[in-house]
C-alpha positions, 0 to 999 in steps of 0.5 A: 941281506939287501932289501929291495926298494918299494915300488911306487904303488906300495908307497902310494898305499902306505901314503893312503893308509897314513892319510886315513889315520891322519884324517881320522885324528883330525876329525877327532881333534876337531870334535875336541877343539870347539874354537877351530871346529869349522877349519878342522871340519873343512880340512877333514872333509877335504882329506876324506874326499881326497882319500876316497878319490885315491881309494877309487884309483887304488881299487881300479888298479887292483881290479885291472891287475887282479892276477898280479895282486893275487900272486905277488901282493896277497897280504896287502890285498887281504889288509885292504879287504879287511878295511872294506871294499868300496861299494861300487867295486863290490860286484866285480871284486866279489866275482873275482874273489869267487872266480865267478866271472866266466862260468858255463852255468851262466849260459844255462840261466835263461833256460833254467828260468823256463823250467819248473821247480818243485821248490817254487811254492816254498820259495814264493812263501819265504820271499816276502820274509827276506829283507822285508824292510829293504826298499829293493824287496818291498812289495809283492810284485817288486823287482827285487822279489822277482829276481830273487825268485828267479835265482833261487829257482834256477839254483834249485834246478841245478842242485836238486840234492840241496834244492832250496833252504831259507837261509840261502835267500838272504845271501842271494838277496845281498848279491842282488843288491850289488849285481845283476841276477845272472852274475849273482847266480854265478857267484852263489853257485861258486859260494855253494861249491867252494865255500862249504855252504852246500854242506851247510844247506843240505837236508842233513845239515852235517856241516852246521853240526861240525861248525857248532861243535868247533865253535863250542870248543873255541868257547870252552877254551877261550871263554870258560866262565861264559860256557859254564853259565850257558850250560847251567842255563841250558842255553845251547850254542845252536840256539844263537849261533845257527843263524850266524853260520847259515846266513853269515850274520845277514839276519843278525847284524845291520846290513852295512856291518854284515856286508863288511863281514861278507867282504872278508868271508869272500876272501877268507871263508868261514874263519871270519864267522868263528872270529866275529862270533867269539868277538861278540861273546867276549864283548858281552860276556859280563852282561850275559853272565848276569842274565838267565836264559830268557834274558840272554835271548832278549839280549841277543835279539835286541842289544847285541845287533846294534852295538857296532852300527856306528863303527864296524871296524871296531868289531873287525878289530876285535875279531882278529884279536881272537885266537884261531888255530886252523890246525886245531880246527882240522883236528876237531873236524876229524874228531867230529867225523869219527864221532858221527861215524860211530853214531851212524854205525850205532844207529845202523846197528840199532835199526838192524836190531829193530828190524830183526826184532820186528821180523821175529815178532811177526814170525812169532805172531805167525807161528802162534796163529798157525799153532792155534789153527793147527791145534784147533784142527787136530783131535787134541784130547785123543792125542793127549790120551794116547801119549799119556797111555804110552808114558804109563806103559813105558814107566811100568816097563822101566819099573819091571826092568829096574826091579829085575836088575836090582834082584840080579844085583842082589844075587850077584852080591850074595854069590860074591859074598859066598865066594869070598867066604869060601875062598877065605875058608879054603885059604885058612884050611891050606894054612893049617892042614896039609891036605892031599893033592886030590882034595886040593884039585877039587877045591880049585875046581870049585873055586873056578866054578864059583868064579864062572858063575859069578861072571855069568851072573855079572854078564846077565846083569849087564845084559839086562842093563843093556836091554833096559837101555835099549828099551829106553832108547826105543821108547825115546825114539818112538816119542821123537818120531811122533814129535818129528811127524808133528813138526813135519806137519806144522812145517808143511802148514807153515810153508803153505802159510808162507806161500799164501803170505808171499802171494798176498805180498805180491798182490799188495806190491802190485797194488802199491805199484798201481797206486804209485802209477796213479799217484804219478799220473794224478801229479802230472794231471794236477801239474797240467791243470795248474799250468792250464789255470795259469795259462787261462789266468794269463789269457784273462789278464791279457783280455782284461788289459785289452778291454781296459785299453779299449775302454780308455780309447772309448772314453777318449773318443767320448771326450772328443765327441763331447768336445766336437758337439760343443764346437758344432752346437753354435753352428747347428743352433742357427740352422735349427732356428731357420728350420723353425721359421720355415715350419711356422710359415708352413703352418700358417699356409696350412691353416689358410688352405683348410676349407672342408672337414672331409677327411682324405686318404693319401698313400705314398708313391712307394707304398711304404708310408700311409698318411691321413692329415692331422698327425695323430700317432706314428707306429711300425707295423708287423712288416717293419713299415712306419705309419703316420696317421693324420686327419683334418685336411681335405685335399692333396695339396694340404697333405703335401704341405703337411708332409713337408712339415713332418720332414722339417720336424724330423730333420730338426729332431735328427739335427738334435741327435734324437733316436726316432722309433 
């Protein structure tokens, strides 16, 4: 058989794998040989850089020729995925593996974010617990927490049966570390639909029970000693393996190791979870057998997660050394389904029997209540006395009939004995004496007569017996008729009671429907109130933001005003000094013009100001007019000079930006 020559691409892949192994050997050799450490480390780094560049080229071609690789080079693609997908290619490769590049639900994502979900509170509560140490999800208002909330909320609206489950947030968080939220949402929807995750996250978690059942079988088959130790310590499989299946090791192993496992999961499904779980138990079997239940719990929490930090390939290699038979897993699935169906049937039967038992108890209680009510209403003592009297009479009649029957039986027995004696006597006479024919005829007639009398006696006895039976039947019929009448009365009372209970049930059902309606209205009102509160909070936040912006602008204006005032201060000082000089000159002129002590009153032209020379005080009257009180001047010229002095003073005050009241 002729073998087809390998293509250039396959040759390149083989060369890459050989270069990978050579580079790893050169790195290990450089650690052992201290004399040539610098040369070997530089060569190893160069080999690694070339290998990384070639890996990028290879995965770029895989992405561009994806359909061809899935059809023709599936085995080679599987080996490359097991070696790890490069970080920068993970987003597109995961979408291609999940067939999530073009999904109709992607167009609905923006509309789903505008809707409200009943799971929002649960999602908000659990978001802070999802990757709390990761930089992308740190902080309550971080971008990671916001997009994680959006994706989980959108899926809870798409699949209302599943809604939200806490473990799914870790899977979505890993997707968001690699791709935008819309692409992460599409990949998560595909994972739930095609990778059995939806059955895992249903409220019943039936798929989780199946996975635990299959894992227990593998543990019992491949690690029997460890399985016996777990059972002796009551260390159930669900105590340590439930999170493995629900979070795909994302909460158990460090993120780089768990991401490598997730690469393989995207291609091979849940099989890798079984393999990795058994590989971990095989690696730690010797230590676990020596520990008790508490020690095993501590070992699972603190020791096992960090055993493969430096070398995830070691864990992957051990995982693929585990024996895994898909056909046997299918048989286990059928067995588990059969067991669960039987359990469901038993539970249904138990529920049915419990319901019947409860209904029978209720009926018995109802009948007891009705009987008590009925017995309290009827004259019990009179009925009992009448029944006792009837029983006595029936017993007397029965005794009389029995006595007459016995007497008849005695007479019949006596006649029968007599007849037999006489019959024997006649027979003996016939044998010993020869009698005449007339006498023989007489004897025969007597025999017939005796036979007739015996038959008559027997008939009378039977007649009396029949009469006795008829009498007994009549008495029983009377008793039964009375019992039937009493039962009829009780039945009518029960029917009335049943009708009353049915009416009460209808009334209660109406009340229940009314309560449900009110509850629905209250829920709607509460939701509307919550939305109103949120809207008010949003409005208040917007107002606060505007106020803060205005405060910032005012502070900026204040700073600008201070700076402008400092700039203008030097110019205004010269002007103030000039005004002060004028005031001094005016004061001197006023001093020269004071001659008399006679006071003079002066009123302004517009009658808004009233001035008496020598300013004593200034006030504002009820009409809002400002009044200056001045004394000590004699004529009008002095007053005018003083007014000019006041104007200059006020201009100085205004120049200094004082407020004058």
